[in-house]
C-alpha positions in Angstrom: -15.6 -111.5 -109.0 -18.6 -109.3 -109.9 -20.9 -112.3 -109.6 -19.6 -113.1 -106.2 -20.1 -109.6 -105.0 -23.7 -109.6 -106.3 -24.4 -112.9 -104.6 -22.9 -111.6 -101.3 -24.9 -108.4 -101.6 -28.1 -110.3 -102.3 -27.5 -112.7 -99.5 -26.8 -109.8 -97.1 -29.9 -107.9 -98.3 -32.1 -111.1 -97.8 -30.6 -111.7 -94.3 -31.3 -108.1 -93.2 -34.8 -108.3 -94.7 -35.6 -111.6 -92.9 -34.1 -110.2 -89.6 -36.2 -107.1 -89.9 -39.4 -109.0 -90.6 -38.8 -111.3 -87.6 -37.9 -108.4 -85.3 -41.0 -106.4 -86.4 -43.5 -109.2 -86.0 -42.0 -110.2 -82.7 -42.7 -106.7 -81.4 -46.3 -106.7 -82.4 -48.5 -107.8 -79.5 -51.6 -109.9 -80.1 -54.4 -107.6 -79.1 -56.7 -110.5 -78.5 -54.2 -112.4 -76.3 -56.0 -111.5 -73.1 -59.5 -111.0 -74.5 -62.0 -113.8 -73.9 -65.1 -113.5 -76.0 -68.0 -115.6 -74.6 -71.0 -117.2 -76.2 -69.5 -117.7 -79.7 -68.0 -114.1 -79.9 -64.9 -113.6 -82.0 -62.0 -111.2 -81.1 -60.4 -109.0 -83.8 -58.0 -106.2 -82.9 -58.8 -106.6 -79.2 -62.6 -106.2 -79.6 -65.2 -108.9 -79.4 -67.8 -109.2 -82.2 -70.7 -111.0 -80.6 -72.8 -113.8 -82.0 -76.5 -113.1 -82.6 -78.3 -112.8 -79.4 -75.4 -111.6 -77.2 -73.9 -108.2 -76.3 -71.4 -106.7 -73.9 -67.6 -106.1 -73.9 -67.0 -109.9 -73.9 -70.4 -111.0 -75.3 -71.4 -112.0 -71.7 -75.0 -110.8 -71.8 -78.1 -112.0 -73.6 -79.5 -109.2 -75.7 -83.0 -110.2 -74.5 -82.1 -109.6 -70.8 -83.1 -106.0 -70.8 -86.6 -106.9 -72.1 -87.4 -109.8 -69.7 -89.9 -109.0 -66.9 -93.1 -107.2 -66.3 -93.8 -103.8 -67.8 -96.4 -101.1 -67.2 -97.9 -100.3 -70.6 -99.7 -97.2 -71.7 -101.1 -97.1 -75.2 -103.4 -95.2 -77.4 -105.2 -96.9 -80.3 -107.0 -95.2 -83.2 -106.8 -91.8 -81.5 -108.8 -93.0 -78.5 -108.2 -92.7 -74.8 -105.0 -94.1 -73.2 -105.2 -97.7 -71.8 -102.9 -98.8 -69.0 -102.2 -102.4 -68.4 -99.3 -104.9 -67.7 -97.2 -106.6 -70.4 -94.9 -109.5 -69.6 -91.9 -110.4 -71.7 -90.1 -113.8 -71.3 -87.3 -115.5 -73.1 -88.5 -117.7 -76.0 -86.8 -121.1 -75.5 -86.7 -121.6 -79.3 -83.9 -119.0 -79.9 -81.5 -116.8 -77.9 -82.7 -113.6 -79.8 -86.4 -114.2 -79.4 -88.9 -113.3 -76.7 -92.5 -114.0 -75.9 -94.6 -110.9 -75.3 -97.8 -111.4 -73.3 -100.7 -109.0 -73.4 -99.3 -106.2 -75.7 -102.4 -104.2 -76.6 -104.3 -105.6 -73.6 -105.6 -108.4 -75.8 -104.7 -111.2 -73.3 -102.6 -112.9 -76.0 -98.9 -114.1 -76.2 -97.0 -113.3 -79.3 -93.4 -114.0 -80.4 -90.9 -111.3 -81.2 -87.3 -111.2 -82.5 -84.6 -108.8 -81.2 -82.2 -107.1 -83.6 -79.3 -104.7 -83.0 -79.3 -101.4 -84.8 -75.8 -100.4 -83.7 -76.6 -97.5 -81.3 -76.7 -97.1 -77.5 -80.4 -97.6 -77.8 -79.4 -100.8 -79.5 -82.4 -103.1 -79.5 -85.4 -103.2 -81.7 -88.1 -105.7 -80.9 -90.1 -106.8 -84.0 -93.3 -108.8 -83.7 -95.0 -110.3 -86.8 -97.4 -112.9 -85.4 -100.9 -114.2 -85.9 -101.6 -116.0 -82.6 -104.8 -115.6 -80.7 -106.7 -114.8 -83.9 -104.9 -111.4 -84.2 -102.4 -110.5 -86.9 -99.8 -108.4 -84.9 -97.3 -106.2 -86.6 -95.2 -104.3 -84.1 -91.8 -102.6 -83.8 -90.5 -101.5 -80.5 -87.3 -99.6 -79.7 -85.6 -99.9 -76.4 -84.3 -96.6 -74.9 -81.3 -97.3 -72.6 -81.5 -93.9 -71.0 -85.1 -94.2 -69.8 -85.2 -98.1 -69.8 -88.4 -98.0 -71.7 -89.7 -99.5 -75.0 -91.7 -97.4 -77.5 -94.0 -99.5 -79.7 -95.9 -98.8 -82.9 -98.2 -101.7 -83.7 -101.1 -102.8 -85.7 -103.5 -105.5 -84.5 -106.0 -106.9 -87.0 -108.9 -109.1 -85.8 -111.6 -110.1 -88.3 -112.6 -106.8 -89.9 -111.2 -104.6 -87.0 -107.8 -102.9 -87.2 -106.2 -101.1 -84.3 -103.3 -98.7 -85.0 -101.5 -98.0 -81.8 -98.6 -96.5 -80.0 -97.5 -97.9 -76.7 -94.9 -97.1 -74.1 -93.6 -99.8 -71.8 -91.8 -98.9 -68.6 -90.5 -101.0 -65.7 
């Protein structure tokens, strides 16, 4: 009789446990049910994590979009006088996170750059490490969302000349 009571108690306990588990999980809503992440983004806990090269609530925007267009550049190299000129940035067709930068430094040259996210509101950093047009370009530019500008520090080497510069690009 004691064995029967144990079996009944164990069965009852397992039944209550199974019922509780089913009831609990049935009440938990899928936070990603109504979230549609675009461009290869993945939803976790109702929030999209975007694939490289995309941003936005639903990964709907190319990260390069804010950079594309013509910019007014003002730079100072080697402690000299400011130089003002136009820089054009276009999407690089080779990758979603790359751009082509024309005329940075007023050299009349197009270089390639890669966009990376640093996790802040001023989220984009543009890095150029290129040797097109006989220049070795090393540049890092940070996009400022508040002013919609890019601040660059760059070095351009040509033969025996080296320019160390800072530049500000504004639309």
